[in-house]
N, C-alpha and C positions, 0 to 999 in steps of 0.2 A: 437642193437644185442646185447644179451648175450653172452659170450665168457666163454667154458667150460673150465674148470679147468684141470692141466696136471692130467695124470693116474696114480694113483699110484705107486709106485714104488721104488729101492733102491736111487734114486738121490735126492726124497725127502720123504725119509724115513717112505712112506705111509701112509703121513699127523700125523706124530708122535705126533707134538705142537698139531696140531686142535683137537685129539683123547687126546691130556695129558687135555687141556679145556674141553671136552664133558665130559668125567669120572670124575676130580677134580670137576662138576659140580652136576654129580649122587650122587657121594658120602656125598658132600655139602648138597644138597637137603634133599635125602631119607636115608643118610648112609650106603648103600650097595655101599660095595668096590668091584667094577666088576676087578679091576687089582690081588689083592687079592686072590679074588673069581676063579680065573682060572689062576692063577700063572705066569703074564702075566712079562713081564720084561720092565724093562725104556724105555732100548734101543731098544727091540725089539718089542715094542708097537703097533705103527703102521700096521707092516707087521702080527704080532697076530693076533690082529683084523680084517685085512681087511679079512683073510683065518678064523677066526672065524664062530663056529657052532650058534653062533643067528644072527640076524639082528638087525641091529645098522645106525640110518641114521642120518641126520641133515639138516638143512635149515638154510640160514643166517639171519639178521634182519631188512631186507628192508620191506617198506612197504606191497608190495606182495612179501613173500620170496622166494627165489628162494635154491632149492636144493644144499647144499655144500659139502656132503660125504654120503657115500653108501657103505656098505664093500659089497665082492664079494656077499654074501646071497642073498642080496638088489637087485643086479645088476641082478642076476637071477631070483627071483622074479619076480621082474617087467619087466623081458625082456627087458631089457637096456644096451646101451652100457655104459661105465661111461662119457662118453661127452656128451650121449641124458640125463643122469641122473644129470648133472652138468649145466645145460640149462633149467630144469625143472623147472615151480612155484612148488613149495610144496601143492597148492591146484589140482594140477593134478593128484595127487596121487589117489585120489577119484570122481566118479561116478561126475557126474552136479549133480544131483539128491541128493548127498549125501555130499554135500561142505556144506551146510549151518548147519548140526550139525556137521561135524567136524571145522567150525568155532567157531562155540561154544564151543566147547574141546579145544579150541587154544586159546583161548580166557579168559576159564577158568585155563587154565596151565601158563599164562601170569601173573593172579591177585596170582594164588595160589602158586605158583612158580613150582611145578610138580604136576602129580598125576599118579594114578598106578593103575593096574585091568582094566585101556581100554581096549576096543574088538567095532571093526568100518570094515566095507567093504570098500576094496581097488581093483582096476585098474589094470592091465599091460599095456604095451605099445599096446601090441595086442589085450586088450579086456578082457584078462583073471579077471575074477573077487575070490577074496580071501578074506577072514576073519583075521585080524589079532587079535590075540588074548592076551589078559592079557600085555598090552603096559604099559610101564612106557614112562610115555612124560616129558621132564622137560627144565627149562628155562636154555639159557647160559650167563656168564658174564666171561669177562676178568680176569684177575689178577687185574685187575685198578679197576675193578665194573663194566666196560660199557658192555652194552646189547652186544650180539655176537650174538643171534639166539634161538632157541629150537630146543633138539635131541630127539629120541625116540628110545628105545630099546626092546625088543621082541623076543622071542623062541621059539613061535609057531603060524601055521596057520591053519587056514582049506580052502581047497579047496570050489569054489564052484560047484555044480552040473550042473548048469543050465545054465553054461557061455558059 
């Protein structure tokens, strides 16, 4: 059984250390400094990213990765709780029919370390379909160089009128 992670709050600094790895890798691969762009503080980074006006999520480095972070906008978009999100296989963010294209894209990220400008259809827990637009997806490594997972960041979506 997959155990969910603790809900982000002051006691775990809203996963500040995890987000530092995520955002350091974004800057490493793309030169984009989200911390500087948004004026985030290193001390309150976790809370600021959790409440930010963009979407950011990550999954671990397992063979069949499980989501290990999503900010508040991600939770609302996928219509899920933190506990549900952090026990969800990353592949389950897409409909079964779209998973092979998603898997091919994730393999491309693994080889290139990042891609930008990606768009794809995703599905919420309740079955609502939406398009994630202009997504940047990148590989995550610890400071020691160990594989840590992958992350995605985007600012906009388009809700499907057919769902």
